[in-house]
C-alpha positions, 0 to 999 in steps of 0.5 A: 379107728384102727382099734375099732376095726380090730375089735370088730375083726375079733368079734367076727372071728370069734363068732365064726369060731364058735358058730354063734353070733355076739348079741348086738353085733353089727349086721352088714350094711344091707342096701344103698339107695343106688343099688340095683337089686335082682329078684332072681339070679341071672349072671348074664344080666349083671353087667347090662343092668349094673346089678350090685345085689341079689336080694330075693331068690338066690342060689343055695350053691356056694360056687354061684354065690362066689362067682356073684361076688367076683362080679361085684354082686353083694348080699347074695341072698338065699330065700326060704318060702314060708308058704310056697315050698309045699313040694319040699314039706311033702317030701320031708315027711309022710306025715305032712298033713299033720302040719297042714293049716286047718280052717274053721270047718277043720279042713286043710286049704291050699295057698290060693295063688298056687291053685295050679301046682301039684306034687306027687298028686298033692295040692299046694297045702298051706302049712302052719308055722306053729307045727313042730314038724313044719318047723323041722322042715324049715330048719332043714332048709335053713341049714342047706341054704346056709352051708352055701355061705350067703350074705343074707337071708330072705324069707317069702311070705314070712307071715306064715299062719298069722295071716290066715286068721283074717284071710282064710279062717285059720288056723285051728290045727291041733298045734295052734289050738294047744299054743293059744291055750298057753297064750291065754294062760299067760296073757288073759285075765282070769276074770275075763275068761271066767266071764266067758265060762272058761274056767279050765284051760287045760282042755280049752279048744277055741274052735270047739268053744265057738261051735258051742256058741252057735258059730258056723263055719260059713259064717265065721269069717264074716263074724270073726272080728266080733267073736269072743277072744278074737282080738287075742286069737289074732295077737297070739298068731301075730306074736307067735309068727314074729318071734319064730322069724326072730328066732329063725334069723338067729338060727341062720346067723348061728349056722352061717357063723356071722351077722346076716342081713334079713329081708322079708317079702312084706308089703308094709300095707297093714299092721300085721306086715309091719310087726317084723320090722325091727328084726329087718335089715330091709324089705324086699317085697311086692308093692302094688303099683296099680298098673291097670290104672295106666297112670304114675301110681301114688300108693308106693309112695306112702309105702316108701315114706312108712319105710322111712319112718321105720328106718328100713330101706325097701327094695320092691317089685310090683305085684303079680297082677301088675306084672301080668298086666304089663306082660299082656299089654306091653307097657314098658314106659309104664314100668320105667315110671315105677323105677324112677318113682322108687329111687327119687324117694330114696328106695330101690325098684328090683330090675324087671329082667325076670318078674312073677305074674299071676292072674286067677285065669292063667295062674303063675306065669312070668315077665322077662323084661326086655334088656334094651327097655330097662338096663339103660335107666338102671345104668343111669342109677349107677352112674349117679350113685353119688347123688343118691347114696346117703340122701335123706328126704328134706322134711319140714313136715311129719306125718304120724303113723299110729299103729294101734289106730290102724289096727282098729281100721283108723289112722289111714295116712295113705290119703295124707301121703298122696295129697302132700305128693300132689302138692309137692309138700316135702315130708316124712313119716314118723311111727307111733308103735304099740305091742306089735310094732316096737317103735316109739315116737321120738318127742324131741324129734317131733318137736323139731318139725315145723308142722306135724300131721295127724289122721285122727282119731289117735289111739297110741299109748299115753307116753307117745301121746305126750309128744303129740300133745306138746306139738299141739300146745305149741300150735304146730299140730294139723289135724288132717285135712286142715289146709289153712293150718298147714299153709300157715305153718309151712308156706308153699315150700315148692312151686312149679311155674309153667307146667302141671303134674311135676313131682318135686322131691328134695333130698340131702345128706344130713349134716354134710354141707359139702355134698350137694343138695338134690331135687328129683323131678318127676314127670307124671304125664304118662299116656297110657294108651300110647305107653309114652311119656309126654315131655314137660317144659320148659318150667320154672322151679321155685324152691324156698331157701328155708327148705335146705337150712344153711345150705339153702343161702349158697346155691348158685349152680344147677346141674340136671342129670336125666337118663339118656341125656348129657348133664346140663347146666341151668340158670339160677336166680334168687328171688327174696326168700327163694331160688329159681331154676329154669328147667327147659324140659323134662321127659321121665326123671331128672336129678337137680344138683344144687351147689355153690359156695357151700358145695360145688356141683361135680359133673 
């Protein structure tokens, strides 16, 4: 052990001396499940909230970072915005318009949500991450930020130019045009190009090619997906962006002289947003909470579960539209349901002490969440770190996410996740990747689940499909929705008697029988018009012992930990293949600690 520590120390020392990073060097631990994450720096709020991480818009000043470290705030991240730092780019070079993205009409365009921003009489232009000039600017930003000595790097809107393809009819600037020629020369079969009349790539201009075929600027976006080379153009942009972010991280580590945690603002909701996952330490991003629905949302659960499948934590905030709704309608209790949901599923929701709001009418504005509405809930998280850190979902069921299918509009697992959550069926997500997403199904692991759910049709490659077909041959594959097959394979593992709308999320520390099992209880009875929780209880919680493997035979004690309440011991009874816990009441969220002869509760 001492030799390993010495070896690691020497490795980091050499890296620092050489201002380089040894390939494969260990990245510092990014996020713990009990962390309290801030989006913006606010030293006066550290103590009330129990802040442990600044994950997004950190300072580029060394003294501020050192002060945060002294207060126990680690991974003080500094952020670079790939779309929002237009003012800096305008100041960087008088030739800034040469770096602007261009749509199919050949015109520059602005970042849509910055319509109310200007700098020196210029609009908030969307600059192209394939432009050498813009990359020089981003390099200058990186040099500036790394001088301050941060422990991590956050990239806002990391997809850069790639997302303009499917959204804003771009980018057809001269830099993208030239780079796409290189992509076609390397990746497109000559026969396919010749069939389209493309025999000389040296002067090939994709935009002119489409214009010659009668594609009009006003029709491009509607027709884009069916146009010649549309798949190749999107593939080029996605892979160019992913490669650039990976290069940017390596450059940051060279400048910093040590491994850095990397996070990006990526909502994980589509294949383009997921492509960068293998490069990340964690996601630090916006996730829609559907605030206007005035209900405890289910959408974030599918995001958290997909992140589990990618083995990447999520420190999320709500969307700008969500925060605008909360700010206008004063719904702090609704926000507390978002906080509880994230921690119950093993992730982190950023403290709402300062959050970005956006509407088309108001543009950018801010929500400064009252400390008294939220800090006590985060203190509960910190006080119960031992019941959060290192815990993973209990999961007899796997849901397969197929990235190749999703790219074609199929394979949507969100309805599957929502239904399983509603029924309190514990599950996890396993990922079948492709040439965008460098993950592959683990056939051996897949074979250990009692049921594997797929949203057909599948489109994964043959090697990954073998694992799925082996599960099918064993009779454990469920083509969604087949409730009868799922119930047969996994008889109802969790039952709540005496109440409805109670979410139940069991979690354990894998391989550690000395740590108690925990069961998160979430009350979904939110009264939106009053912004209040409707307490539930009493109710009986019935848990099948086989959910917890060997440790499930030893449960004799249960302690309920709830925000704002003292821990209380609950009655536990055995009933055949299940244990029953009597829960007297639940307001928002509770963590049920299960122990006994195999792992005593510790209050």
